[in-house]
NUMAR-97779 format. One record per atom (N, C-alpha, C): x, y, z. Coordinates in steps of 0.05 Angstrom, whole numbers, padded with zeros to 5 digits, always signed. Example, Ala and Ser with C-alpha at 12.3 -4.5 7.8 and 13.67 -1.06 7.14 Angstrom:
REM residues 2
+00264-00114+00156;+00246-00090+00156;+00264-00066+00156;+00257-00045+00142;+00273-00021+00143;+00258+00001+00157;
***
This chain:
REM residues 250
-00076-01031-01187;-00077-01005-01173;-00082-00983-01195;-00104-00967-01191;-00108-00946-01211;-00090-00922-01206;-00092-00902-01223;-00073-00880-01222;-00076-00864-01196;-00101-00859-01187;-00105-00845-01162;-00093-00860-01138;-00099-00886-01137;-00088-00902-01115;-00058-00902-01115;-00046-00902-01139;-00017-00901-01141;-00006-00875-01130;-00021-00853-01136;-00013-00827-01127;-00015-00825-01096;-00037-00836-01086;-00042-00834-01057;-00021-00850-01041;-00009-00870-01053;+00010-00886-01039;+00038-00873-01039;+00041-00850-01052;+00066-00836-01053;+00065-00810-01038;+00088-00798-01033;+00089-00771-01023;+00080-00752-01044;+00074-00727-01037;+00064-00707-01057;+00084-00703-01079;+00110-00701-01073;+00130-00697-01093;+00132-00721-01111;+00131-00745-01100;+00132-00770-01116;+00108-00772-01134;+00084-00765-01122;+00059-00767-01137;+00060-00748-01161;+00068-00723-01156;+00070-00704-01178;+00090-00713-01199;+00112-00725-01190;+00132-00735-01209;+00120-00756-01227;+00105-00775-01216;+00092-00796-01232;+00072-00784-01252;+00056-00765-01242;+00036-00753-01259;+00048-00738-01282;+00068-00722-01277;+00080-00705-01299;+00098-00722-01317;+00110-00743-01307;+00125-00761-01325;+00107-00774-01345;+00083-00782-01336;+00063-00794-01354;+00052-00774-01373;+00047-00750-01362;+00035-00729-01379;+00054-00720-01401;+00080-00717-01394;+00099-00708-01414;+00102-00727-01437;+00098-00753-01432;+00098-00772-01454;+00076-00767-01474;+00053-00758-01463;+00030-00752-01480;+00034-00725-01495;+00043-00705-01480;+00046-00678-01491;+00069-00675-01510;+00091-00688-01504;+00115-00684-01520;+00130-00659-01512;+00123-00647-01490;+00138-00623-01480;+00134-00622-01449;+00151-00606-01437;+00150-00603-01408;+00133-00579-01400;+00112-00582-01385;+00095-00560-01376;+00111-00540-01360;+00103-00514-01362;+00116-00493-01346;+00099-00489-01320;+00073-00484-01323;+00056-00479-01300;+00040-00505-01294;+00051-00520-01275;+00041-00547-01270;+00012-00547-01259;+00004-00525-01246;-00022-00525-01233;-00045-00527-01253;-00041-00517-01277;-00062-00518-01297;-00068-00547-01305;-00046-00563-01307;-00049-00590-01316;-00060-00609-01295;-00053-00604-01270;-00065-00619-01248;-00095-00614-01247;-00102-00589-01251;-00131-00582-01251;-00145-00595-01274;-00132-00596-01297;-00144-00607-01322;-00151-00637-01319;-00139-00650-01299;-00145-00679-01295;-00158-00685-01268;-00166-00664-01254;-00179-00668-01229;-00210-00668-01232;-00222-00689-01224;-00252-00692-01226;-00265-00678-01203;-00289-00669-01207;-00304-00655-01186;-00309-00673-01162;-00309-00699-01165;-00313-00717-01143;-00291-00714-01121;-00269-00703-01128;-00247-00699-01109;-00255-00676-01089;-00274-00659-01098;-00284-00637-01081;-00261-00619-01071;-00242-00614-01088;-00220-00597-01081;-00227-00567-01085;-00216-00550-01068;-00221-00522-01070;-00195-00507-01066;-00193-00483-01078;-00168-00467-01075;-00171-00450-01050;-00151-00432-01046;-00151-00416-01022;-00174-00396-01020;-00187-00391-01043;-00210-00373-01043;-00237-00388-01041;-00235-00414-01038;-00259-00430-01035;-00272-00437-01061;-00258-00433-01084;-00269-00439-01110;-00263-00468-01117;-00281-00482-01130;-00276-00510-01137;-00252-00513-01156;-00237-00534-01152;-00214-00540-01169;-00220-00566-01183;-00227-00564-01209;-00231-00588-01226;-00229-00579-01255;-00233-00598-01273;-00227-00593-01301;-00249-00578-01316;-00272-00573-01304;-00295-00564-01319;-00292-00536-01331;-00280-00517-01316;-00275-00491-01327;-00254-00491-01349;-00234-00508-01346;-00214-00511-01367;-00226-00524-01392;-00245-00542-01388;-00260-00554-01410;-00274-00533-01427;-00287-00514-01413;-00301-00492-01426;-00281-00475-01443;-00258-00469-01431;-00238-00453-01445;-00227-00468-01469;-00221-00494-01465;-00210-00510-01486;-00229-00513-01510;-00254-00514-01504;-00274-00516-01525;-00273-00491-01543;-00270-00467-01530;-00269-00442-01545;-00244-00441-01562;-00221-00449-01551;-00196-00449-01565;-00197-00468-01589;-00207-00492-01585;-00211-00511-01606;-00228-00500-01629;-00250-00488-01622;-00268-00476-01641;-00254-00455-01658;-00238-00438-01645;-00223-00417-01660;-00202-00429-01679;-00187-00448-01669;-00166-00460-01685;-00178-00475-01709;-00199-00490-01705;-00212-00505-01726;-00225-00487-01746;-00238-00465-01736;-00250-00446-01754;-00230-00433-01772;-00207-00426-01761;-00185-00414-01777;-00175-00433-01797;-00171-00458-01789;-00161-00479-01808;-00181-00482-01831;-00206-00484-01826;-00226-00487-01847;-00228-00463-01865;-00226-00439-01853;-00227-00414-01869;-00203-00413-01889;-00180-00423-01880;-00156-00422-01897;-00155-00444-01917;-00167-00467-01910;-00164-00491-01927;-00189-00498-01943;-00211-00483-01939;-00236-00487-01955;-00245-00460-01966;-00229-00449-01985;-00235-00422-01995;-00262-00420-02009;-00273-00442-02019;-00299-00441-02033;-00322-00447-02014;-00317-00454-01989;-00338-00461-01971;-00353-00436-01960;-00379-00437-01962;-00395-00415-01950;-00398-00418-01920;-00412-00400-01907;-00414-00401-01878;-00427-00426-01868;-00448-00435-01882;-00462-00460-01874;-00443-00484-01876;-00428-00486-01898;-00409-00508-01902;-00388-00508-01879;-00377-00485-01874;-00356-00482-01853;-00366-00490-01826;-00391-00482-01820;-00403-00488-01794;-00408-00518-01791;-00418-00531-01812;-00423-00560-01811;-00397-00575-01808;-00377-00567-01824;-00351-00581-01823;-00338-00578-01795;-00340-00554-01783;-00328-00550-01757;-00342-00568-01736;-00369-00570-01738;-00384-00587-01719;-00376-00616-01722;-00369-00625-01746;-00360-00652-01750;-00333-00657-01737;-00315-00638-01740;-00288-00641-01730;-00288-00641-01699;-00304-00623-01687;-00303-00621-01658;-00327-00635-01645;-00338-00655-01659;-00360-00670-01648;-00352-00686-01624;-00371-00692-01606;-00365-00708-01582;-00351-00734-01590;-00361-00747-01610;-00350-00773-01619;-00321-00770-01626;-00315-00749-01641;-00287-00745-01651;-00268-00738-01628;-00277-00720-01610;-00260-00712-01588;-00257-00735-01568;-00278-00751-01564;-00276-00775-01547;-00255-00794-01558;-00254-00798-01584;-00235-00816-01597;-00207-00806-01593;-00202-00780-01596;-00176-00768-01593;-00166-00771-01564;-00184-00764-01545;-00177-00767-01517;-00171-00796-01509;-00187-00814-01521;-00182-00843-01516;-00155-00852-01527;-00149-00843-01551;-00124-00852-01564;-00100-00841-01549;-00103-00817-01537;-00081-00805-01521;-00079-00818-01493;-00099-00833-01485;-00099-00846-01459;-00103-00826-01436;-00119-00806-01440;-00122-00785-01420;-00136-00795-01395;-00155-00814-01398;-00169-00824-01374;-00151-00837-01354;-00128-00847-01364;-00109-00860-01346;-00097-00841-01326;-00099-00815-01332;-00088-00794-01314;-00109-00781-01296;-00134-00789-01300;-00155-00776-01285;-00153-00781-01255;-00155-00759-01240;-00154-00760-01211;-00183-00758-01201;-00194-00779-01191;-00223-00780-01184;-00228-00800-01162;-00251-00795-01148;-00260-00814-01128;-00282-00832-01138;-00289-00829-01164;-00311-00844-01175;-00301-00869-01189;-00316-00891-01189;-00308-00915-01204;-00309-00909-01234;-00294-00923-01250;-00291-00918-01278;-00318-00918-01293;-00336-00937-01286;-00361-00940-01300;-00380-00916-01296;-00374-00899-01277;-00390-00875-01272;-00379-00850-01284;-00358-00852-01299;-00345-00828-01310;-00362-00814-01332;-00379-00829-01345;-00394-00818-01367;-00380-00824-01393;-00395-00826-01415;-00384-00834-01440;-00367-00812-01454;-00370-00787-01445;-00355-00766-01458;-00330-00757-01442;-00322-00773-01423;-00300-00764-01405;-00274-00760-01421;-00268-00776-01441;-00243-00773-01456;-00243-00747-01471;-00266-00740-01484;-00267-00715-01498;-00267-00691-01480;-00279-00693-01457;-00279-00672-01437;-00251-00666-01428;-00236-00687-01423;-00208-00684-01413;-00190-00672-01435;-00196-00679-01460;-00180-00668-01482;-00185-00638-01484;-00210-00629-01481;-00216-00601-01482;-00203-00586-01458;-00204-00599-01434;-00191-00587-01411;-00161-00585-01414;-00149-00605-01427;-00120-00605-01432;-00113-00582-01451;-00130-00577-01471;-00125-00555-01490;-00127-00529-01475;-00146-00526-01457;-00148-00502-01440;-00123-00498-01423;-00112-00520-01412;-00088-00518-01395;-00064-00510-01412;-00061-00521-01436;-00038-00514-01453;-00040-00485-01461;-00064-00476-01467;-00068-00448-01475;-00059-00429-01453;-00067-00434-01428;-00060-00417-01406;-00030-00419-01400;-00018-00442-01405;+00010-00447-01399;+00028-00436-01420;+00021-00440-01446;+00039-00433-01468;+00029-00413-01488;+00004-00405-01486;-00006-00385-01505;-00019-00397-01529;-00031-00380-01545;-00048-00389-01568;-00032-00403-01590;-00010-00391-01599;+00005-00402-01621;+00016-00430-01615;+00026-00434-01591;+00036-00460-01583;+00013-00480-01583;-00010-00472-01572;-00034-00490-01571;-00043-00496-01599;-00043-00477-01616;-00051-00481-01644;-00034-00503-01657;-00008-00502-01652;+00010-00523-01663;+00004-00550-01652;-00002-00551-01626;-00009-00577-01613;-00035-00588-01625;-00055-00571-01630;-00080-00580-01642;-00075-00589-01671;-00058-00575-01685;-00051-00582-01712;-00039-00610-01713;-00021-00616-01694;-00008-00642-01694;-00026-00664-01685;-00040-00660-01662;-00054-00682-01649;-00083-00685-01658;-00094-00665-01672;-00122-00667-01681;-00123-00665-01712;-00115-00642-01723;-00119-00637-01751;-00104-00657-01768;-00077-00658-01764;-00061-00676-01781;-00068-00705-01777;-00076-00713-01753;-00081-00741-01747;-00109-00750-01753;-00129-00732-01752;-00157-00740-01754;-00174-00726-01775;-00164-00705-01787;-00180-00689-01805;-00173-00695-01835;-00193-00704-01849;-00192-00708-01878;-00217-00695-01890;-00214-00671-01901;-00238-00656-01909;-00255-00670-01929;-00243-00683-01948;-00259-00697-01968;-00276-00719-01956;-00264-00733-01937;-00279-00755-01923;-00300-00743-01905;-00294-00721-01891;-00313-00709-01873;-00338-00698-01888;-00334-00689-01913;-00356-00679-01928;-00377-00700-01932;-00368-00725-01934;-00387-00747-01939;-00400-00758-01913;-00388-00750-01890;-00397-00761-01864;-00424-00748-01856;-00443-00764-01849;-00468-00755-01839;-00467-00753-01808;-00472-00729-01798;-00471-00725-01769;-00499-00725-01757;-00519-00719-01773;-00547-00719-01764;-00565-00730-01785;-00574-00755-01782;-00592-00767-01801;-00620-00753-01799;-00626-00743-01776;-00652-00729-01774;-00652-00704-01791;-00630-00688-01790;-00628-00664-01807;-00629-00671-01836;-00615-00693-01843;-00614-00701-01871;-00642-00709-01882;-00656-00725-01866;-00683-00734-01874;-00702-00710-01876;-00701-00692-01857;-00719-00669-01857;-00714-00652-01882;-00688-00647-01888;-00682-00630-01911;-00690-00644-01937;-00687-00670-01938;-00695-00685-01962;-00725-00683-01966;-00740-00687-01944;-00769-00685-01947;-00778-00657-01954;-00765-00637-01942;-00773-00610-01949;-00766-00603-01978;-00743-00613-01987;-00734-00607-02014;-00754-00619-02035;-00765-00642-02029;-00784-00656-02047;-00813-00651-02040;-00817-00633-02020;-00844-00626-02012;-00860-00650-02002;-00847-00668-01988;-00860-00691-01976;-00869-00684-01948;-00892-00694-01940;-00900-00691-01912;-00884-00711-01895;-00878-00703-01871;-00863-00722-01854;-00870-00716-01825;-00866-00737-01808;-00872-00734-01780;-00856-00754-01763;-00845-00744-01741;-00833-00762-01721;-00854-00765-01698;-00867-00788-01697;-00887-00792-01676;-00873-00806-01652;-00873-00791-01630;-00858-00800-01606;-00876-00804-01582;-00871-00825-01567;-00886-00830-01543;-00868-00843-01522;-00874-00838-01497;-00859-00852-01475;-00867-00881-01475;-00847-00898-01470;-00852-00926-01472;-00836-00940-01449;-00850-00946-01427;-00837-00958-01404;-00831-00988-01409;-00849-01001-01422;-00845-01029-01428;-00839-01045-01403;-00821-01064-01406;-00813-01081-01384;-00787-01072-01372;-00776-01050-01382;-00750-01040-01373;-00753-01023-01348;-00732-01023-01331;-00732-01005-01308;-00728-00976-01316;-00713-00972-01337;-00707-00945-01347;-00728-00936-01367;-00736-00911-01366;-00756-00900-01384;-00745-00900-01413;-00762-00907-01432;-00754-00908-01460;-00774-00891-01476;-00765-00884-01501;-00782-00870-01519;-00784-00885-01545;-00808-00888-01556;-00812-00901-01582;-00818-00880-01603;-00806-00883-01626;-00809-00863-01647;-00817-00878-01673;-00837-00868-01686;-00844-00877-01713;-00841-00854-01733;-00826-00859-01754;-00823-00838-01774;-00841-00844-01798;-00857-00824-01805;-00875-00826-01828;-00867-00806-01850;-00870-00815-01875;-00866-00798-01898;-00890-00801-01916;-00904-00779-01922;-00928-00780-01938;-00948-00800-01926;-00950-00799-01900;-00969-00816-01884;-00963-00845-01885;-00939-00853-01894;-00931-00881-01895;-00909-00885-01874;-00912-00907-01858;-00892-00913-01838;-00866-00923-01852;-00844-00909-01846;-00818-00915-01859;-00800-00930-01840;-00800-00922-01814;-00781-00934-01795;-00791-00931-01766;-00780-00947-01749;-00786-00946-01720;-00760-00947-01705;-00760-00937-01680;-00736-00939-01663;-00745-00935-01634;-00728-00945-01616;-00734-00943-01587;-00708-00938-01573;-00707-00917-01556;-00683-00910-01541;-00690-00898-01514;-00669-00893-01498;-00673-00882-01471;-00676-00852-01471;-00674-00839-01494;-00680-00810-01495;-00694-00805-01522;-00710-00784-01521;-00726-00777-01545;-00707-00770-01568;-00686-00755-01563;-00667-00747-01583;-00653-00771-01597;-00644-00790-01580;-00631-00814-01592;-00650-00831-01607;-00675-00833-01598;-00695-00849-01612;-00702-00837-01639;-00704-00810-01640;-00710-00797-01665;-00687-00800-01685;-00662-00797-01674;-00639-00800-01692;-00637-00828-01703;-00642-00848-01686;-00641-00876-01695;-00662-00882-01716;-00687-00871-01711;-00708-00875-01731;-00701-00861-01757;-00689-00838-01755;-00681-00823-01780;-00660-00839-01795;-00641-00851-01780;-00620-00866-01793;-00631-00890-01807;-00650-00904-01794;-00663-00927-01807;-00679-00918-01831;-00692-00895-01830;-00707-00884-01852;-00688-00878-01875;-00665-00867-01868;-00645-00860-01889;-00637-00885-01905;-00631-00907-01891;-00623-00931-01905;-00647-00944-01920;-00671-00940-01910;-00694-00950-01924;-00699-00935-01950;-00692-00910-01950;-00697-00892-01973;-00671-00885-01988;-00650-00901-01982;-00623-00893-01991;-00621-00889-02021;-00635-00905-02037;-00634-00902-02066;-00645-00876-02076;-00662-00863-02059;-00675-00838-02068;-00661-00813-02057;-00644-00818-02037;-00632-00795-02024;-00605-00789-02035;-00601-00764-02044;-00575-00756-02055;-00561-00740-02033;-00548-00754-02015;-00538-00741-01990;-00516-00720-01996;-00501-00724-02018;-00480-00705-02023;-00491-00677-02030;-00513-00677-02044;-00525-00651-02052;-00536-00636-02028;-00541-00651-02006;-00552-00637-01982;-00530-00625-01966;-00505-00634-01970;-00482-00622-01956;-00485-00624-01926;-00495-00647-01915;-00498-00650-01887;-00473-00662-01875;
***
């Protein structure tokens, strides 16, 4: 029995009790304004609306949580990277709040287990854990204010997942790295992309990466962006002995 089915089998008071008992184990504190948290875990598939006819789901809280996260992480980097210029701070922030990172945090917290939805799990989308984490941050902010939320982010994100020296080495965009490397050394380069249906039911894109008119790598994916990034990553490893990735600060 999934979480929603378990809730539906109970009275409203029992269902809320189960939800908040599970949530408090994750949060480590007792929420004051419960409505924010219920909204933070309500999927649009429930088609809930408030008394004004406005949709009730996590998407608006996700937007708010994203902004709060960005502010907290920006402040942390400003205070802990005194030598970092604007470009460095921007890149480091994007690494910390990347979809992959937020998805991992949401997954580790088990947020999907609390999701109230009418959709089967395989249709939730690959970013559902990160989306719920952002919505949760939005709910905490509305419930407890900025300083409290900042401490929560410090504990559950920064202290647990952020190592600045390791993040500096982490490549978040192989395409950006390859382009900057080619530009730095005045090499010609090109990502040659074409639609490729092949034998698959889903549309694919094939990408060939050329440097100085020589084919370096190929890739094929279901989106142009992913295909180019995969081709760039393969090109990076093909040219790894020549690329000084640390100097590019990607």
